[in-house]
GULOKE-241800 format. One record per residue: x, y, z negated of N, C-alpha, C, CB in turn; residue in one letter. Coordinates in steps of 0.1 Angstrom, whole numbers, plus 5000, padded with zeros to 4 digits. Glycine has a CB too. Layout:
REM GULOKE-241800
XYZXYZXYZXYZa;...
//
This chain:
REM GULOKE-241800
582860077523583960007525584259957537583959917518m;585359977543585759927558585959787558587159987565l;585259717567585459577569586759537576584359517576l;587459437574588559397581588159337594589359317573p;588659397604588159357618588459217622588659447629g;587659117625587859007629588258887618588659027639g;588258927607588658837596587458787587589758907587l;587158657589585958597581586558467576584458567590h;586058427565586358307558586558177568585158277547p;585758187579585658067587586858047597584558077596q;587458187598588658197608589858157600588858337615a;589958127587591158067580591057917577591558157567h;589857857580589657727575590457617583588257697577r;590657637596591157537605592657527607590457547617h;593257417602594857397604594857247605595857447592a;595957217611596257067614596456987601597457037623a;595856887597595756817585597156737584594356717584k;597656747574598956647570598456537561600156727562t;598756427569598356287562599656227554597956167573e;599456177543600656107535601155987543600156037520p;602355967540603155867546602355717541604755897541s;602455617550601755497547602555417538601455427559a;603855447536604655347527605255437514606055287537k;604755537512605155617500604355587491605155757502d;605155557477604355507465603455627460605355467454p;604055737460603255867457602055877465604055987460l;602155847479600955867488599955767484601255857504a;600455647480599455537477598655567465600155407475d;599555627455598755657444597555777445599755697434s;598155867454597055957455595855937464597556077459l;596355857475595255787483594255717474595855697494r;594655647466593555577455592755677449594355507443a;593455767443592755877434591655947444593856007427l;591955987455591156057465590055977471592056097475l;590155837470589155757475587955747467589555627477a;588055797454586755777446585755867450587055797432d;584655787452583255847459582755967453582155737459p;583055987440582656107432583256237441583156097415k;584356217447585156327452584856337468586756307450l;583756267473583556277488582956417492582656147492s;582456477484582056617489583056727490580956667481h;584156717483585056807481586256777491585456797467a;586856897493588256897501589356927494588356997513e;590456837494591556857486592756897495591756737478f;593656967489595157007496596056997484595357157503g;597156937488598256917478599556927485598056787471i;600556987479601857017484602756997472601857157490c;603956917473604856897462606256927469604656737455v;607056997462608357027466609357027455608357137473k;610756997459611757027449612057157448612756957452t;612757197438613157337436614157377447613757357422l;614757297453615557347464614857347478616857267465d;613557317476612657347488612457237497613357457497g;612757107494612456977500611056937499613256877494q;610356917508608956877508608756727504608356907523v;608256687493608156547489606756487492608556547474l;605656577494604456517497603656647501603856427484y;602756617511601756727517600556637522602556817531g;599256697518598056637519597256757524597556567506y;596856787537596156917541596857027535594756927536n;598157027534598857147528598957267537600157097524d;598457247549598557367558597057437559599257327573g;596057347553594657407554594657537545593457307550l;593857617548593557757539592357717531593157907550l;592657737518591857727506591457847499592457637496f;590257857492589957967483590857947471588457957479t;591658027466592458007455592158027442593358077456p;590858117442590458167429591658227419589658057422a;591658197407592758267399594258227402592658237383s;594458137412595758087416596458227424595557947425n;595458307429595958417434596858507424594858497440a;596658507412597458577402598858527403597058567387k;599158417406600658367410601458467419600758217418l;600758497429601258597441601458737434600158607456l;600458787428600558907423601758927412599158927417t;601658847402602558837391604058817395602158737380t;604058727404605558707410606058817417605658587420a;605358887426605658997432606159107422604459047440a;605459117410605759217401607059187392604559227393a;607359067390608559017384609759027393608358877381y;609459037406610659047416610859187419610358967431a;610159267418610059417423610159517412608759447431l;609559487400609459597390610459547377607659617387l;610859647371611759607357610759577346612559737352p;610059457348608959427338609259437325608359317340v;610559397320610959397308610959527299612259337308q;611059627307611359767302610259857307612759827306t;609559827316608459927323607159927313607959867339l;606960057311605760107303604860197309606160167291t;603560197305602660287310602360407300601460217314f;602460517306602260647297600960707299603360747298v;600060727289598860777290598960917283597960697285t;598661037289598761157284597561227282599461227293n;597161297272596161407270596561547273595761397256v;596061607281596561747285595261847283597061747302v;595861957281594762087282594762137295595162217273a;593462147302593162217314592562347309592262127324d;593562427304593062567298593962617289591562567291g;593662747283594562797273594062777260594762937276v;594962747249594462737236594862867228594962617228i;593762927223593963057217594463037202592663147217d;594763147195595463137181594363087171596063287175p;593163077174592262997165591962857168590963067166q;592862797177592762647181591762617190592462567169g;591262727197590062677207590662657219588862787208v;590362547226590862527239589962577250591262407241l;590162667257589062717265589262657279588962887264h;588562557281588762477293588562317290590362497299g;588862227297588762087295589862037289588462007307d;589661907282590761837277590661707286590761817261i;591961667292591661547301592661437296591861577317a;592161317298592861197296593361147309592061107289l;594761137311595361117324595760957325596561207326l;595060897332595260737331596360717342593760637334g;597260607338598160557347598260407349599360607342a;597060347347597160217349597260117337598060207356g;597360177326597560097313596559997310597560187302d;596659867311595659767307595659737293595859657313p;596459787285596659747272595859837260598059757269t;595059937264594560017255593159937250594360157261m;593359857243592459767237592659707224592359667246s;591959627219592159557206592959417209590659517201r;593459387219594159267222595459287215594359237237r;596059167210597359167203598459107212597259067190k;599559167211600659147220601759127211600959267230y;602759047212602858937225601758817224604358867226p;601558777235600658657234601158537227600358617248y;600358467218600858367211599858257214601058407196r;600258137213599358027217598458007204600157897220s;597257937205596357917196596957837184595157857203p;597957747187598557677177599457767168599357567184q;599957887173600757947165599858077156602158007174a;598858107162597958207154596558147154597958357161t;595758177143594358147143593758187155593658207131p;592658107159591658147169590758267164590758027172a;590658367174589558487171588658477182590258637171a;587558547181586458557190587058647204585158637182p;587958727200588758807211589858867207587958907218r;591158837215592358877209592359037206593458837218p;593259067197593259207193594359297199593459217178a;594459427194595259527202596659547198594659647201a;597459617207598959627203599259737191599759687217p;598059807187598359887176598459817161597259987176q;599559847155599659787142600259897131600759657143t;599959887119600459977109601759917102599359997097n;602859967109604159917104604359957089605259967113a;603660047083603960107070603160037060603560257070d;602259947065601259897055601859797044600159817063a;601559817032602059727022601759577023601659767011s;602459477021602259347022601159307013603559267019m;600759387003599859366993598459406997600259426982d;598459487008597159557012596659467023597359707017e;595359457025594759367036594759477047593159307033p;595359407059595459497072594159477078596659477083v;593659587082592259587090592459547102591759717092k;591559457108591659407121591659517132590659317123p;592459517142592459617150591159627159593559597158p;590959747163589659787170590059847184588859897162r;589259837193589459897206589760057205588259877213d;588860107194588960257193590260307187587960307184m;591160227180592360247174593260347184593060107169d;593560297195594160387207593860507207593960337220a;592360527208591860677210591960777198590460667215l;591760677186591760757175593160817171591360677165d;594260737177595560797174595860927183596760667176l;595260907196595361027205594761137199594861017218l;593661127194592761217189593461287176591261147185a;594061207169594961257157595961347162595661147148q;596761307173597661397178597261517184598361337187q;596061527189595461647195595261747183593861607203v;594761687172594361767161595761837154593561687152e;596661737155597961787150598761887159598861677148q;598261887171598761977180598062127180598561917192a;597162137169596662267167595262287174597562357171g;594562187180593362217186592362187177593162157198v;591262287176590262277166588862257173590362407157r;588962307185587662287192587862297208586662397187s;586962237215587362217230586062297237587462047234v;586262407242585162497250585162457264585462677249d;584762307266584862257278584362107277586262267282g;584762017286584361897287585461797284583761877300s;585261667280586361577280586361497293586361477269v;587461497300587661447314588461327313588461547322v;587761217319588461087321589061097335587560967319g;590461097337590761127350591660997355591461277352d;590960927362591760797368592060807382591060667367d;592360927388592660967401594360917405592461127401s;594960867394596160807398596160687408596860767385f;595160617408594760527418593560547425594660407412y;593360497436591960527443590860477436591860467458l;589860537439588560497433587960377440587460627433d;588260267438587860147443587760037432588860107453e;586360047426586259967414586259827415585059997407p;585759767426585559637431586259597443584159617433w;586659457444587459427456586359367466588659307454g;586959337479586259277490585559157487587259247499e;584259157488583259047487582959007471583758927495s;583559077462583159057447581659037447583459187439w;581358927441579958897440579159007430579758757434g;577959047436577259157430576859107416575959197438w;576558957414576058927401577258897392574958797403d;578458907396579758907387580059037382580958857395d;579359157388579959277383579559337369579659367393l;578259267364577959307353578559247340576759297353q;579459157343580059087332581659117331579758927333w;582059087319583559117316584659067326583859067303s;584358957331585258897340585258987355584858727343y;584259067357583959157370584159287367582559137375g;584959317355584859447350585659537362585559457333a;585259667364585759747375587159777373584959867376p;587859817383589259847381589560007381590159787394v;590260057372590460197371591760217364589260267364s;592260337370593760387364593460427349594460537373a;592360447344592060497330590960377324591360667330l;591860277319591260147312591060157298592060027314t;590060147293590060137278588960007274589660277271f;589459927265588659817260588359717272587259877253a;589459727280589259637293588059657301589259477289e;587559777299586359837307585059737305586859847324n;585159697293584059607289583559647275584559467290t;582259627272581559667260580859517255580259797263v;581059477246580559367238579259377231581459317229d;578059317236576859327230576459207221575959357241l;576059247209575459137199574159157196576159127185t;573259057199571859067195571558947186570959057208i;570958987173570758887163569658927154572058847155a;569158817148567858847140568158987131567458707131a;566959067131567059167123566459167109566459267130d;567459147099566959127086565959217079567859127078p;565759337086564659417080563359417088565159577078a;563059307097561859317105561659177107561859407118a;560459137108559859017111559858987127558359017106v;560358877130560358837145560958937155558958807148n;562159007150562459097157564159087158561859227152a;564759157166566259147167566759277168566859057179t;568059297162568859417164570159407170569059477150a;570459517178571559507187572659597181571159547200a;574059557184575159627181576159617193575659587168s;577059737195577859747206579259757200577459867214w;580259687206581759707203582659727216582259587194a;583159827217583159947209581760037209584360027214p;581560087198580260147195580260277203579960177181n;580160287214580160407222578760447228581260387234v;578360567228577160597234577160607248576760717229d;576760497255576960477271575760427277578060357276y;575560287275574260217279573160237272574260097280y;572060237278570760237273570160087272569860327283t;569860047260569359907259567859897258569959837246l;567259807265565659777264565659637259564759807278e;565359627246565559497241564059437234566859497230n;563659327242562559247238562859117233561559237250t;564159087231564558947227564258937212566058917229m;563758797209563258767196564058657190561758727196v;564158627178564658507173564158377176564658527161p;564958287179564458147181563758087171565558057184t;562458017172561957967162562757847158560557947163a;562557807145563457687138563057567147563157667122a;564157497150564057367158563857387172563057287153g;563857517178563657537191564857577199562657637192q;565057547212566457597219566157737221566857537234a;567357807221567357937226567357957240568458007220a;566758067245566558097260566758247263565058067265h;567958297260568258447261568158487276569858477254p;567858617279568058667292568658817291566758667301g;569458847301570258957300570459017315571558907294l;570259157318570559197331570859327330569459167340d;571959377340572159517341572359517358573559577331r;571759597364571959607378573159707381570659637384r;573859677393574959757395574459897399575759687406p;575259997393574860137394573860187384574360157406g;573360107375572360137366573060127351570960037367s;572560227341573060217328572160167319573460347323l;570960097324569960027318570459887316568760047325l;570559827304570659707301569359657296571659687292v;568759537302567559477297567859347290566559467309r;567359327276567459187270566059137268568259197257a;565858997270564658937267564958787264563558947277w;563758717261563758587257564058577242564858507266g;564858467238564958427224566558407222564058287219t;566858467210568458477206568558357199569058617195a;569758287200570258177192570358227178571658137197p;570358117169570558137153571658237148570858007146a;572958207155573958257154574158407162574958157157n;573058437168573158567177573458537191574158667172g;573258637198573458627214574658717215571958687223f;575658677222576858757224577258767239577958697215h;577458877245577858897259578859017260576558917268a;579858997271580659097274580159167287582059057275g;579959287288579359357300580459447305578059447297l;580559447317581559537325580759667324581859497341g;581759787324581459917323581259977337582559977316i;580160067338579860107352580860207358578460167352e;581460307350582360397352583360397343581860507353d;584460337342585560317332586060467328586860217337p;586360557336586860697333585760757326587260797345a;584560757329583660837321583360757308582260867329e;583260637306583260557294584460597285583260407298f;585660597290586760637281586560777277588060607288t;586260877285585961007281584861017271585561097292a;583760937271582960937261583360877248581860887266a;584260787248584860717236585760807229585560587240a;586460887237587460977233586761117227588361017247f;585761137233584861277227584461227213583361317237k;584061097210583661037197584861037189582960887198q;585861007193587260997184587561157179588560927195a;587461247189587761397186586761447177587861497200l;585461397176584561457169584761407154583161427175l;585261287153585461207141586661287135585861037144a;587361337141588561417134588261547133589961397142r;587061607135586661747133586961837144587361797121g;587461777155587361867168586261867176588261847176v;585761977177584462007182584562017197583962127176g;583661967206583561957222582261997224583961807228v;582162107232580962177237580262097250581462327242t;581362037258580761967270580661837269581461997282g;579961777281579561627281580861577287578061577291a;581061437283582061357290581861327305582261217283p;583061347313582861347328584061267332582661497335v;584061217344585161137350585661217364584560977354s;586861187366587461267378588161147385588461387374r;587761127398588161007407588861067418586960917412h;589760987425590261037439589660927449591961037440k;588960977459588460897469589260867480587360937472s;588960747487589960717498589560797512589860557501s;590560837518590260907531590960807542590861057532i;591360707538591760597548590760557560592060467539e;591060557572590460527581590560387589590560617588t;591960347587592160207592591560097583593760187593s;591359987588590759867581591659807573590259777590d;591359707564592159647555593159567562591459567544f;592959487570593959407577594959487585593259317587s;594659597590595759677595596559747586595459757604d;595959797576597059837564597859747559596359887552q;597259617556598159487551599159457560597259357549r;599059467574599859407582601159517585598959367595a;601059637579602159707581603459667574601859827579q;604559647580605659607573606459697563606459547582p;607059657554607759727543609159647541606759727530l;610259757538611459717532611559717519612559777538r;611459607512611159607498612659607490610059467493l;612759677480613959647471613459677458615359737473s;613859627447613459647433613559797428614359567425p;612459827422612359947416613059977402611059977414s;613760077400614460087389613660187378615760127393a;612560247381611860327373611160247361610860397382g;611260297351610860217338609560287331612060207327d;609160397338607960467331606760487344608660617324k;605460467341604360487349603560607344603560357351v;603460717351602760817344602160917355603760877334m;600860947351600261037361600861187361598661047357a;600761267372601561397372600761477361601661467387p;601661557354601261657344600761777352602461697332i;601461827361601161927369601162077359599861897376e;602062087352602362207344601462237334602262317351n;600662137329599562137319600362097305598362017324r;599862157293600262137281599861997277599862237271r;600861897272600561797267600361787252601461717270v;599061737249598561737236598661597228597161767237l;598961497235599061357229599461267240597761307222a;600061177236600761057245600760937238602261087248t;600360827246600360697243601360607251599060657244r;602160527247603160447255602660297253604660477249i;602760237264602260087262603359987258601660027275s;603059877256604059767254604659737269603259627246i;605759667268606359647284605459577292607859567284p;605659587304604559507314604859357314604859547331l;605959297311606259177310605259097299607659167307a;605059177288604059117277602759117283604059207263d;602359197291600959197295600959087308600459357299d;601959087315601758967326601558847319603058937335i;602458817308602158687300600758667298602858667287k;600258767290598758747287597958737299598258867279l;598158807310597358787321597358647328597658897331t;598458577329598658457334598158337325599958437337n;598458367311598058267300596458247300598558307286k;595658357299594258367298593558407311593958467287i;594258437321593658457335592758577334592858327340s;593458687331592458817329592558897342592858927314q;591358887348591158947361591659087362589758947365n;591059187354591259317354592859357354590659377343l;593559277345594959327344595759297355595659257333h;595159177363595959137374595659237386595558987378a;594459297386594159387395594859527393592859397395e;595059557380595859677378597359657382595759727364l;597859537381599259507385599459537400599559357383i;598459487408598359497422598259647427597159407425l;597559727419597459857422598859917419596459917415r;599559877408600959937405601759917417601559877393l;601659797424602759747434602259847446602759567437l;601059877447600759937460601160097458599159917464g;600960157446601460297441602960287444601060327425k;603660197439605160207437605760187451605660087426t;605260087458605960057471605260077483606359927471f;603860097483603060137494602860277495601960067493g;601660327499601460457501600260507489600960477516t;599660417482598660447473598260327464597460517479d;597860357453597160247445595960187450596960297431g;596060117459594660057464594759907466594160117478s;593659857468593559697471594559677484591859657474f;594259757495594959727508596459747506594459837520a;596859847499598359867499598959767488598660037494q;598259737477598859627470598759497476598159607458g;597959467485597959337493599059357504596559297499s;599359457508600359487516601959447511600159627520r;601959507499603259487492603359327489603159577477v;602359267484602359127481602659037493600959087476v;602159087505602259007516603859007521601359057527r;604359137520605759157524606759077514606059317523q;606359077501607258987492607158837496606759007477f;605858807498605858657503606458617516604358617506l;606458707525607158677537608658667535606958777547l;609158767527610758777521610958647515611058897510d;609958587508610258457500610158337509609158447487a;609858367522609858247530608558167532610758157524g;607358257528606058187531605558237545604858227519v;605058157551604458177564603358287564603858047569s;603358367573602258487573600858407576602658607587d;600958287584599658217587599258147574599858107599a;599858137565599258057553598858137542600357957548d;598558257543597758307531597258457538598658327516f;596058497530595458617534594658647521594558607547f;594958747512594258777499593758927500595258767486v;592758947494592059087496592159157480590059067502y;592859067470592659137457593859067448591159107449d;594059107438595159067429594658937419595559187420g;593458917417593058837408592258697411592458907401s;591958707425591358587431589758597430591958457423g;589258707425587758707424587058717438587258837416m;587858747449587258757460587158617467588058847468s;585858567471585858427477586258437491584458367476p;586658557496587358547510588758537508587058677519d;589558537497590958507496591158367503591458507482d;592258357510592658217515594158197513592258207529r;594458087510595858047505596057897509596058077489v;597257837516597557717517598157667507598157687526a;598057537503599057467491600457497494598857287491p;601057487507602257477509602957627508602457397522r;601857717507602357857505602757877489601257977509a;601957817481602257817467603457727463601057777460y;603657617470604857527468605957607471604757407476a;605957677483607157757489607557877478606857827505q;606457947474606658057465607358017452605558127461l;606657877446607257847434608757797435606357747429l;609057727446610457677446611357787449610557567456s;610957897456611758027457611958087445611158127467y;610858097437610958167424611958107415609658167417a;611957977415612657887405614157927408612457717409s;614857977420616057997421616358157420616557937434r;615458237416615658377414616058397400614358467417q;616658517396617058567383615858587374617958697384p;614958607380613658637372612458487370612758757380w;612958387376612158277379611958207365612758177390g;612758207356612558137342611558207335613758127334t;611758337334610958427326609458427332611558577326a;609558427345607958427350607258307349607758457365w;608158187349607558047347606958057333608657927349r;607658117323607358107309605858187307608558187299d;605458267316604258337314602858257319604458457321t;603158127323602358047328601557957316603057967339l;600257907317599857827307600657687307598457807309p;600657627295601357517292600657407291602057527281v;600557277297599557177296599457127281599857067306a;598157137277597757077264598357177253598456927262g;598857287255599457367246598757507244600857377249v;598657567255598057717254597357757267599257827252d;596757887267596157947277594957877282597057967286g;594857877294593757797303593957657303593657837317t;595257607300595357467298595557407284596457427306l;595257487275595257457261594457327258594657577253g;593257307265592457197264592457097274591257247263n;593357097282593756987293595056917289593857067308r;595156807294596356727292596656707279597456787297f;595556697268595956687254596556557251594856717245k;596256457258596856307255597656267266595756207254s;598156347274598856307287600256317284598556397300s;601056227292602456247292602956387295603156157302p;602156467303602556587309602256707298601656607323l;601856667286601556767275603056837273600956697261k;602956967274604157037271605357047283604756977259g;604856967293605856947305605257007318606156797307k;604257067317603657127329603457267327602457067334l;603857357335603557497336602757547348604857577335w;601657597346600957617360599657697357600457467366a;599257767368598157867368596957787372598457997377k;595957787366594557747370593857847379593557717357t;592757777385591857877394590557787394592657917411g;589457887390588157837391587357957394587657757379t;586357917405585558017412584457947418586358087422l;583357947414582157877419582557737422581657937432n;582757677434583057527436584457527439582257467448e;585357587433586857597436587657547423587357747439t;588457467422589457417413590857417419588957277408n;591857487412593257477418594057467405593657617427c;595157407407596357417398597757407406596357297389l;598357517404599757527410600757567400599757637423s;601957517401602857547392604157447392602157547379g;604657417380605857337379605557237369607057417374y;606057107371606056997361607256917360605056907363l;607556867350608756777346608456637351609156777330t;608956567360608756427364609256337356609256407377a;608856217357609556107349611056097351608955977353a;611556137362613056137364613656247356613356157379s;612956337351613656447344613656577354615056387340g;613456567367613456647376612256767373613556577389k;612456877376611356977377610856987393611957127372t;609656987394609056987409608057107408608356837415l;607957167419606857267423605857207430607257387430a;604557237426603457167432602257257433603057047424f;601357227442599957287443598957187446599857407454s;597857207439596657117440595457197442596457037427i;594757187454593657297455592457207460594157437467m;591257247454590157167457588857287461589857067442v;588257267473587257347475586057267478587657437486n;584857327477583657267483582957157473583957197498g;583257147460582657037453581157077450583356997441h;580556987444578957027440579057087428577956887439r;578057187428577957267415577857187402576857367415p;578657217394578557147380579357007379577057107377g;579956967390580656867389582056877383580656817401s;582256777373583556767365584556677372583256717352e;584256607382584956497387586256537394584156427398a;586156667400587256727408588356787398586656837417e;587956847388589156897379589756787371588857007368i;589056667367589656557362590556487373588556467356q;590156487386590956447396592356527397590156457408a;592256657396593256737398594356697387592856887398v;593956687374594856637364595556507368594056627352d;594756407372595256277374596256287386594056157376h;595956377394597056387405598356437401596656477416i;598156537391599356587385600056487378599256687378a;599556417372600156297363600656207373598956217352e;600056157384600456077395601956127400599356067406a;601956257403603156307408604156307399603056437412i;604156337388605056317376605556177377604356347361a;604656077374604855937374605855877385603555877375a;605555927397606155877410607455917412605455927421a;607856057407609156107409609856107398609056227412e;
//
């Protein structure tokens, strides 16, 4: 990976501090909150604006902070501004890389052409708050049986449902066997699974799942290890989706009665071996693991779906990628100006290239997925949106081109180029830097755009849903604050809108970096700061 020349986190940290006015009631309230000795290790930045752009308060608002998942605000706002999100869908095609003879034998490979669809999973759309639907271990998929009787129990959606439907279409197209391989083709975007400076110890988990134009089950597999009812002092493992991919070396044993569980799990980057050891909790050990090669994994799962339909496949599942040949570094690509205008295209699809289409899946509209992305802070989905922006308005579906598009969008929105530098779409990179005043400017700008209200409604609501569902429960701001959370290592951020005591809606950004590991004082202070802003205005 090419390193951005001269760009290091330290280079973004220093800017003149903005001190609050000595006679401002809001400043007095916030000064008292920030004087708490428990907050002495942390650095705070705050900016509050009216929706017409007037600055009401600024404290360190020109300093550059690690934004964590607040970066998703930049990505999703750009998508709302530039793409027809209410109608845009992703089309995943299955094509024949060869000739099908009269007996139904495909002489060649069968290929899944990914186009960046993030929804081929068991998640349920549209997003509904936990108050509206019963909580589930993991949200379910967009596939439903519209013809099911009201008296018949509806089977819970599975990740495999989408691939099973594609396999059914392949069978209906007359294919009886494939004399070749199942190819997972994600070459619609560049082969860049992970972003700049993503932590290697994050990559094995679901929140660090790799980015791929061919995404299935959110590029994650769920592992459950529980006591084996058929053996003494042993455990049994299960995978969901149950695809033959990882090898498990399991020495984990059940926890003895009255003892605390101490499970251990490890998968090294580049390895397909998962090791489990230690002791499993009484209710079992559960972990979501990122997939090493999503296109290959999807091909393996699709091969299983074909075999289950009676369609034979002679070859092994394989992946097809497109490698970068770019020689300029990230910062140079990002800095190239663009002339942006909204796209009218409402379908995203990889080129068919004169091949016969055997099966097709069309996703739900992008707006539904953006809502889920912001509500639950889904990293992979945000990265796929960034790739789509780069592919549509830049020169390719890459981190650098997506960042280039977001940069130009922010400049057009009145954000200073000196106030932000992001390497990804989700905020997973600890090298991302954004100033609080950049968020306040974006939020106030967005509120005046035709798409602004719809975008605001994708944000978590205080005390109601998403990542704010368990915050502000007893606060006057419950149901009156729409904001994106951000948490990464020793970072806590909250940026969005709130309804003040006066009834006015304000744009705000509260960013905290550098607190002690495990400290809860800072996140509590963030909530109190938001309440103080609302009370004073």
